Every structure is written in C-alpha cells, then in structure tokens.
Kinemage of the C-alpha trace (Angstrom):
@kinemage 1
@onewidth
@group {chain A} dominant
@subgroup {mainchain}
@vectorlist {calphas} color= white
{ca arg a 1} P -37.239 207.543 40.593
{ca val a 2} L -37.982 204.265 38.652
{ca ser a 3} L -35.285 201.858 37.718
{ca pro a 4} L -34.473 201.702 33.980
{ca asp a 5} L -33.363 197.989 34.485
{ca leu a 6} L -37.279 197.307 34.460
{ca pro a 7} L -38.211 199.328 31.117
{ca glu a 8} L -41.930 197.805 31.405
{ca leu a 9} L -42.375 199.779 34.484
{ca leu a 10} L -41.187 203.050 33.351
{ca pro a 11} L -43.909 205.528 33.067
{ca arg a 12} L -44.645 206.741 29.735
{ca leu a 13} L -45.200 210.446 29.421
{ca ala a 14} L -46.208 212.647 26.617
{ca val a 15} L -44.595 215.948 26.560
{ca leu a 16} L -46.722 218.262 24.247
{ca asp a 17} L -44.447 220.514 21.996
{ca tyr a 18} L -46.671 222.939 20.641
{ca gly a 19} L -43.791 225.761 20.233
{ca met a 20} L -43.961 227.232 23.620
{ca gly a 21} L -41.672 226.435 26.382
{ca asn a 22} L -38.307 224.878 27.052
{ca ile a 23} L -39.411 221.558 25.750
{ca arg a 24} L -36.064 219.641 25.509
{ca ser a 25} L -35.405 220.768 29.351
{ca val a 26} L -38.645 219.342 30.343
{ca ala a 27} L -38.185 216.220 28.548
{ca arg a 28} L -34.573 215.827 29.888
{ca ala a 29} L -35.911 216.233 33.553
{ca ala a 30} L -38.533 213.786 33.015
{ca glu a 31} L -36.150 211.073 31.419
{ca glu a 32} L -33.803 211.729 34.358
{ca ser a 33} L -36.569 211.052 36.691
{ca gly a 34} L -37.013 207.609 35.132
{ca ala a 35} L -39.944 208.328 32.452
{ca asp a 36} L -39.948 207.069 29.006
{ca val a 37} L -40.600 210.354 27.302
{ca gly a 38} L -42.655 210.891 23.830
{ca leu a 39} L -42.757 214.289 22.437
{ca val a 40} L -45.971 214.714 20.740
{ca arg a 41} L -46.293 217.544 18.320
{ca ser a 42} L -49.633 217.103 16.674
{ca val a 43} L -52.851 214.942 16.930
{ca ala a 44} L -51.485 212.640 14.516
{ca glu a 45} L -48.635 211.635 16.923
{ca trp a 46} L -50.893 211.251 19.740
{ca his a 47} L -52.136 207.889 21.191
{ca glu a 48} L -53.638 206.444 24.360
{ca gly a 49} L -50.684 204.454 25.404
{ca phe a 50} L -49.403 207.243 27.725
{ca asp a 51} L -49.520 207.145 31.556
{ca gly a 52} L -49.242 210.944 32.011
{ca val a 53} L -49.180 214.170 29.983
{ca val a 54} L -46.822 217.076 30.472
{ca leu a 55} L -47.824 220.577 29.003
{ca pro a 56} L -44.937 223.009 29.450
{ca gly a 57} L -45.587 226.645 28.750
{ca gln a 58} L -43.882 230.141 28.490
{ca gly a 59} L -44.683 233.359 27.328
{ca his a 60} L -47.939 235.180 26.716
{ca phe a 61} L -51.279 233.079 27.652
{ca gly a 62} L -53.045 233.904 24.497
{ca ala a 63} L -50.023 232.861 22.396
{ca cys a 64} L -49.783 229.595 24.267
{ca val a 65} L -53.497 228.740 23.997
{ca asp a 66} L -53.306 229.819 20.207
{ca gly a 67} L -50.110 227.528 19.520
{ca leu a 68} L -51.875 224.558 21.434
{ca arg a 69} L -55.160 224.977 19.386
{ca ala a 70} L -53.135 225.355 16.086
{ca thr a 71} L -51.845 221.684 16.830
{ca gly a 72} L -55.344 220.341 17.657
{ca leu a 73} L -53.650 218.953 20.886
{ca asp a 74} L -56.061 221.573 23.084
{ca his a 75} L -58.882 218.835 22.479
{ca val a 76} L -56.471 216.009 23.713
{ca val a 77} L -55.667 218.102 26.773
{ca met a 78} L -59.338 218.794 27.607
{ca asp a 79} L -60.172 215.182 26.984
{ca trp a 80} L -57.138 213.935 29.080
{ca cys a 81} L -57.984 216.347 31.968
{ca gln a 82} L -61.724 215.476 31.919
{ca arg a 83} L -61.039 211.757 32.309
{ca arg a 84} L -58.859 212.781 35.402
{ca arg a 85} L -55.776 211.236 34.073
{ca pro a 86} L -52.253 212.297 35.373
{ca phe a 87} L -51.572 215.601 33.819
{ca leu a 88} L -48.802 218.330 34.843
{ca gly a 89} L -49.165 221.933 33.466
{ca ile a 90} L -45.891 223.894 33.853
{ca cys a 91} L -46.027 227.628 33.990
{ca val a 92} L -48.522 228.947 31.389
{ca gly a 93} L -49.118 225.314 30.432
{ca met a 94} L -51.127 224.961 33.723
{ca gln a 95} L -52.643 228.601 33.411
{ca ile a 96} L -54.428 228.017 30.070
{ca leu a 97} L -56.322 225.337 31.731
{ca val a 98} L -58.742 228.081 33.160
{ca glu a 99} L -61.646 229.873 31.591
{ca glu a 100} L -59.807 233.215 30.906
{ca ser a 101} L -56.791 235.620 31.605
{ca glu a 102} L -56.279 239.119 32.475
{ca glu a 103} L -53.338 239.044 30.117
{ca gly a 104} L -54.704 240.428 26.817
{ca gly a 105} L -58.362 239.186 27.767
{ca ser a 106} L -57.507 235.709 26.389
{ca ile a 107} L -59.882 232.776 26.556
{ca gly a 108} L -58.433 229.605 28.161
{ca leu a 109} L -59.551 225.727 27.584
{ca gly a 110} L -62.008 226.168 30.622
{ca val a 111} L -60.770 222.743 31.893
{ca leu a 112} L -60.610 224.670 35.325
{ca pro a 113} L -62.944 227.188 36.695
{ca gly a 114} L -61.408 230.650 37.290
{ca arg a 115} L -58.974 233.028 35.668
{ca cys a 116} L -55.309 234.011 35.619
{ca ile a 117} L -54.537 237.440 37.226
{ca arg a 118} L -51.461 239.504 37.568
{ca val a 119} L -49.454 238.874 40.689
{ca gly a 120} L -48.238 241.173 43.126
{ca ala a 121} L -49.351 244.288 45.242
{ca pro a 122} L -48.075 247.713 45.565
{ca gly a 123} L -44.203 247.768 46.468
{ca leu a 124} L -43.767 244.233 45.020
{ca ser a 125} L -41.722 243.922 41.681
{ca val a 126} L -43.344 241.894 38.779
{ca pro a 127} L -42.531 239.643 37.580
{ca his a 128} L -42.086 237.597 40.899
{ca met a 129} L -38.764 236.095 40.616
{ca gly a 130} L -36.920 233.840 43.179
{ca trp a 131} L -37.391 231.342 45.670
{ca asp a 132} L -40.468 231.304 47.847
{ca gln a 133} L -42.639 228.905 49.891
{ca gln a 134} L -46.106 227.732 49.076
{ca thr a 135} L -48.765 225.394 50.723
{ca trp a 136} L -50.437 222.377 49.095
{ca pro a 137} L -53.173 220.116 50.186
{ca thr a 138} L -52.703 217.294 52.558
{ca gly a 139} L -52.083 214.116 50.504
{ca ser a 140} L -50.824 215.958 47.362
{ca arg a 141} L -49.386 213.372 45.022
{ca leu a 142} L -47.445 216.073 43.332
{ca phe a 143} L -45.861 217.025 46.599
{ca asp a 144} L -45.482 213.673 48.170
{ca gly a 145} L -42.173 213.573 49.957
{ca val a 146} L -41.416 217.056 49.641
{ca his a 147} L -40.666 218.779 52.859
{ca pro a 148} L -43.379 221.703 53.710
{ca ala a 149} L -40.528 224.251 54.192
{ca thr a 150} L -39.121 223.597 50.719
{ca arg a 151} L -38.788 226.756 48.555
{ca leu a 152} L -39.417 226.500 45.049
{ca tyr a 153} L -38.283 229.061 42.233
{ca tyr a 154} L -40.724 231.391 40.671
{ca cys a 155} L -40.613 233.549 37.591
{ca his a 156} L -44.020 234.657 36.573
{ca ser a 157} L -46.270 237.617 36.313
{ca tyr a 158} L -49.519 235.951 36.103
{ca ala a 159} L -51.098 233.154 38.175
{ca ile a 160} L -54.451 231.303 38.647
{ca ala a 161} L -56.482 233.307 41.194
{ca pro a 162} L -57.206 231.343 44.400
{ca gly a 163} L -60.516 230.371 45.324
{ca thr a 164} L -61.710 228.026 42.430
{ca gly a 165} L -62.873 225.414 44.982
{ca ala a 166} L -60.338 222.981 43.409
{ca ser a 167} L -57.513 221.560 45.467
{ca glu a 168} L -54.801 224.222 45.482
{ca thr a 169} L -51.134 224.795 45.937
{ca leu a 170} L -50.733 228.401 46.879
{ca gly a 171} L -47.841 230.839 46.916
{ca asp a 172} L -48.164 234.194 48.602
{ca tyr a 173} L -47.081 237.115 46.560
{ca gly a 174} L -49.460 240.102 47.174
{ca val a 175} L -52.315 237.869 45.952
C-alpha cells in the first residue's frame, strides 16, 4: 500500500474499459491499494504517463477480444506487453493475450504463446468455482509477500494451458 500523503509517489494505473468486466470494482480496488487510476476507454484517452496497465475481462473470449479491438486498445496492450511494462490481466483479460481459445475457436492477441482450454476433467463441475490453491514461480512480483498456502477464489471455465515455457502460476483443476 502506498501513502496518499505523497501523491507524486502513487503509481499511475490505466484500467482499460472496453465494455467487459467489472471495471468500477477493479478501479476501486486499485485505488484502495494506493494507486492513482485512470479509466481509458479509447486510444484517444491513452497516454504514456502510466506506470502499469490493468485489463479486466469477463465473459466470452471472442467477445472480449472483439470489444478490445473495437476500441483500438488491442494495439496499446500488445505494445505495452512487448515492451515488458507492468501489466495485470484479470480473468479473460489475461486469457486473450494468448494466440487462440477453444471457446468458439477465437483468435487472441498473440502476446503470449499458447491457447485457452476448457478446465476440468471427468467428475469435476465446470465452471470451476470456489477457493483453491496454486503455485507460482519463486520471486514472483505479483505474489510477493503472499503466503504459499493462500487460497484464491476462482470462477472460470477456461484457462491458459500450462507449458508455454513462460513463467507460470498454476492452479490444478483436472488440467
């Protein structure tokens, strides 16, 4: 958490609002954590003054990619990620970074190799809902200070298939 007494030190986060996901909740959570948040709805509202980008997402992979492309913010995301700048994709906002998805045969942004696959296995209910454990790479900045036994809440039917060769945070739900 950053002190609001030093506004010049507040991280400036762009929350991309392309019509998918619970944008206000994400923005409020970032503000509560000490960030100075700017909602960005189009390329015209984009500027390089941000320290990080947050891409929420909710719903169908293809609809999210289409919504992002309709705003032109897909190019912002691809450029930002290719420059290895701080980026947080939430739910489908992370999934659309890969090349494709089983969900409707949709094409993603291709920032990351791989594809989204349906989670689960025989006997497991989908969507996967509830609290579950995961593992993450040693030194992960995202999980810095989070106890390894911490359980996170899931509500999803698709996930990025493991084994892309990138640094991975993994949950086990039949896949």
